[in-house]
Structures are given as structure tokens and as C-alpha cells.
C-alpha positions in Angstrom: -10.3 141.3 -79.8 -10.3 144.1 -82.5 -13.3 142.1 -84.4 -15.5 142.2 -81.3 -15.1 146.0 -81.0 -16.0 145.9 -85.0 -19.0 143.7 -84.5 -20.3 145.9 -81.6 -19.8 149.3 -83.1 -20.6 148.6 -86.8 -24.5 148.7 -86.3 -23.8 152.0 -84.4 -22.1 153.5 -87.6 -24.5 152.3 -89.8 -27.8 153.6 -88.3 -25.9 156.8 -87.4 -24.7 157.3 -91.0 -28.2 156.5 -92.3 -29.9 159.4 -90.2 -26.9 162.0 -91.2 -27.6 161.4 -94.9 -31.1 161.7 -94.6 -30.7 165.2 -93.1 -31.4 167.7 -95.7 -29.1 170.2 -94.1 -26.4 168.2 -92.2 -25.4 169.1 -88.8 -21.9 170.2 -87.8 -19.6 167.2 -87.0 -18.8 168.8 -83.7 -22.1 169.1 -82.3 -23.0 165.6 -83.4 -20.0 164.3 -81.5 -21.2 166.2 -78.4 -24.6 164.6 -78.7 -22.7 161.1 -79.2 -20.3 161.6 -76.4 -23.2 162.6 -74.0 -24.7 159.5 -74.6 -21.6 157.6 -74.1 -21.1 159.6 -70.8 -24.6 158.3 -69.6 -23.6 154.6 -69.2 -21.7 154.7 -66.2 -24.2 156.8 -63.9 -27.4 155.1 -65.3 -25.8 151.7 -64.5 -25.2 152.6 -61.0 -28.5 154.0 -60.7 -30.1 151.0 -62.2 -28.1 148.6 -59.9 -29.6 150.6 -56.9 -33.2 150.4 -58.2 -32.7 146.6 -58.8 -31.4 146.2 -55.2 -34.3 148.0 -54.0 -36.9 146.1 -55.9 -35.3 142.6 -55.9 -33.2 142.8 -52.6 -29.9 142.1 -54.7 -31.2 139.4 -56.6 -33.4 139.2 -59.8 -37.2 138.9 -60.8 -38.5 135.4 -60.6 -41.8 135.7 -62.4 -43.0 137.5 -65.8 -44.4 140.3 -63.6 -41.1 140.7 -62.0 -39.2 141.0 -65.4 -41.9 143.4 -66.6 -41.2 145.6 -63.5 -37.4 145.3 -64.2 -37.8 146.0 -67.7 -39.9 149.4 -67.0 -38.4 150.3 -63.6 -34.8 149.4 -64.0 -34.2 149.7 -67.5 -36.6 152.0 -69.7 -37.6 154.6 -67.2 -33.9 155.5 -66.2 -32.4 155.4 -69.4 -35.0 157.0 -71.7 -35.1 159.9 -68.9 -31.2 160.2 -69.0 -31.3 160.3 -72.6 -33.8 163.0 -72.6 -32.0 165.3 -70.3 -28.9 164.5 -72.4 -30.6 165.8 -75.4 -31.7 168.7 -73.7 -28.7 169.8 -72.6 -27.1 169.3 -76.1 -29.9 171.3 -77.8 -30.6 174.1 -75.2 -28.1 176.4 -76.6 -27.3 174.7 -80.0 -27.5 177.6 -82.8 -27.9 174.8 -85.3 -30.9 173.2 -83.7 -33.0 175.0 -86.4 -35.2 172.6 -88.5 -37.4 169.9 -87.4 -35.4 167.0 -88.4 -32.5 168.2 -86.3 -34.3 166.8 -83.0 -34.1 163.2 -84.5 -30.7 163.5 -85.5 -29.3 164.6 -82.2 -31.4 162.2 -80.2 -30.2 159.4 -82.5 -26.5 160.7 -81.6 -27.4 160.5 -78.0 -29.1 157.3 -78.3 -26.5 155.4 -80.4 -23.7 156.8 -78.1 -25.4 154.8 -75.2 -26.2 151.8 -77.3 -22.6 151.7 -78.4 -20.9 151.4 -74.6 -23.8 149.0 -73.9 -23.0 147.0 -77.0 -19.3 146.8 -76.4 -19.9 145.5 -72.9 -22.4 142.9 -73.7 -20.2 141.5 -76.6 -16.9 141.6 -74.7 -18.5 139.8 -71.5 -20.3 136.9 -74.0 -17.0 134.9 -74.3 -16.8 132.5 -77.0 -20.4 133.1 -78.3 -19.6 136.7 -78.8 -20.3 136.7 -82.6 -23.9 135.5 -82.1 -24.5 138.0 -79.4 -23.0 140.7 -81.8 -25.4 139.5 -84.6 -28.6 139.5 -82.3 -27.9 142.8 -80.8 -27.2 144.2 -84.2 -30.5 143.1 -85.5 -32.6 143.9 -82.3 -31.2 146.0 -79.6 -29.1 148.6 -81.3 -32.0 149.3 -83.7 -34.1 149.3 -80.7 -32.3 152.3 -79.0 -32.3 154.1 -82.5 -35.9 153.7 -82.7 -36.4 155.0 -79.2 -34.4 158.1 -79.9 -36.2 158.7 -83.2 -39.4 158.6 -81.1 -37.8 161.1 -78.7 -36.4 163.4 -81.1 -39.5 163.5 -83.1 -41.7 164.7 -80.3 -38.9 166.8 -79.2 -39.0 168.7 -82.4 -42.7 168.9 -82.5 -42.9 170.5 -79.2 -40.0 173.2 -80.1 -41.2 174.0 -83.6 -44.8 173.2 -83.8 -47.1 172.5 -80.7 -45.9 173.6 -77.2 -48.5 171.4 -75.5 -48.4 169.1 -72.4 -49.5 166.1 -74.3 -46.4 166.6 -76.8 -44.1 167.2 -73.8 -45.3 164.2 -72.3 -44.9 162.0 -75.2 -41.2 162.9 -75.9 -40.5 160.5 -72.8 -43.6 158.4 -72.5 -43.5 156.8 -75.8 -39.8 155.9 -75.8 -40.3 154.4 -72.2 -43.2 152.4 -73.2 -41.4 151.1 -76.7 -38.4 150.2 -74.3 -40.2 148.8 -71.6 -42.3 146.5 -74.1 -39.0 145.3 -75.6 -37.1 144.6 -72.7 -40.2 142.8 -71.2 -40.4 140.7 -74.2 -36.6 140.1 -74.1 -36.3 139.3 -70.4 -39.0 136.9 -70.1 -37.1 133.8 -71.0 -34.9 134.4 -67.9 -37.9 133.1 -65.6 -39.9 131.0 -68.0 -38.5 129.4 -71.2 -41.8 128.4 -72.7 -43.0 132.2 -72.4 -39.5 133.3 -73.5 -39.7 131.3 -76.9 -43.1 132.6 -77.6 -42.2 136.2 -76.6 -39.1 135.8 -78.9 -41.8 135.7 -81.9 -43.6 138.5 -80.5 -40.6 140.5 -80.0 -39.7 140.2 -83.8 -43.1 141.4 -84.8 -42.7 144.2 -82.2 -39.6 145.4 -83.8 -40.5 145.1 -87.1 -43.6 147.6 -86.3 -41.2 149.8 -84.3 -38.9 150.4 -86.9 -41.8 151.0 -89.4 -43.0 153.6 -86.9 -39.5 155.2 -86.7 -39.0 155.2 -90.4 -42.3 156.8 -90.9 -41.5 159.8 -88.4 -38.1 160.2 -90.2 -39.6 160.6 -93.4 -42.4 162.9 -91.9 -39.9 165.4 -90.7 -37.1 165.1 -93.5 -39.7 166.2 -96.1 -40.9 169.1 -93.8 -37.7 170.8 -93.2 
């Protein structure tokens, strides 16, 4: 079982380390740990809320159409999860004396996002039975980098709002854009549960989408890292 935990947590460690070493002025580990634990602590309450919303929308069952999986992707997953992450990020940063550079928003947002992704990934891998290695590999390539990219987008606009432009449009973007990215990702990933043909086609679209998403995230990382 130890290897299951290693496989589930390794991508979290790799992506977190990358962001940490990109920071021109690294943040104290104590504050990064707080942000990570904040992300971890989101999992249980968010899961309960998602189950509640799913019961309201699908009467305790699941979606049976592609429209249904899209609704599930946005209303059951993307909106609750990204809203909770933004709330956690705000709680971590509102009285953080080390939040003094633009890149810091990305660093703390990634810690929150990876804290959430760590628990989610462990749960998926442990529940996958004999196919755990395949599940771990797929999630290491897609799901965990997805949470990482959503967090970068959120942290980028959080910093822009805090340090550069306190406009309503910037405030909206720090939640809206991660929700849209997360919702599109989940819509593509969930389509196969109701339509195998659509799911097969969506998988290739998902790969393309993930590549573009990571490029967009990297662009924001380099932009703020060079402006600190």
C-alpha cells in the first residue's frame, strides 16, 4: 500500500517543488504548510456539499446524457471546489505578512490546490483496486496538473487584483476562469460515462485542452516570476 500513496502523492510533490523553486523570494515553509493544509481540509466539507448538490440535481443517481455530465462537471464539481479554494486562499492571505510580491499569489494558490488534489488523488488511487497503477499514472498526467493549473490561474488574478488592478473584472476572473477551466476539463473527462463514443473522442480533445491549459499556466508563472 505504501507504493499506492507514493504514486498518488509524487505528482503533488513534483509540481509543488517546481513552483517553490520558481519563486524569486521563497515563502516560509510554515505559511506554505498552512495553505496546503487548508486545501486538505476542504475535501470533506466540499465532498458533502457536492453529494448534496448531486442529489438535488440527479435524485441520488447520476447523469444519463452529455448535457447532464456537463451540468455535473460545473455545478457539482467545478463551482463548489474552486469557490472553496478561493475562500481558503483568502483566509490564508488576508493576514499573511509575507504576501508582498506578485508571484506569492500563485505560490499560495498552488499550495491550496495541491492540498486538495493530494487527498482527492489518494482517495481515487486507493479505491481503484488492482488497476491502481493505471489510475495513478493517468491522474498524475491529467488530474493533478489540472488542479495545479486551475490554482495558477486563480493565484495569478488574485495577485493582479491585490497588487495591480482592483477592478471588478479582475475580481471576477480569479474565480470565473478557474471554474471554466475546471468545468471544461471535467465535462470532457466525464462524457465517457454516458456515451462511450463521445468519451473516446473527448479524450483526445481533453489531451489537447490540457496541453493548452499547461501552456497558459506556465505563461502566467513566468510573467509574475519576472515581475517580482
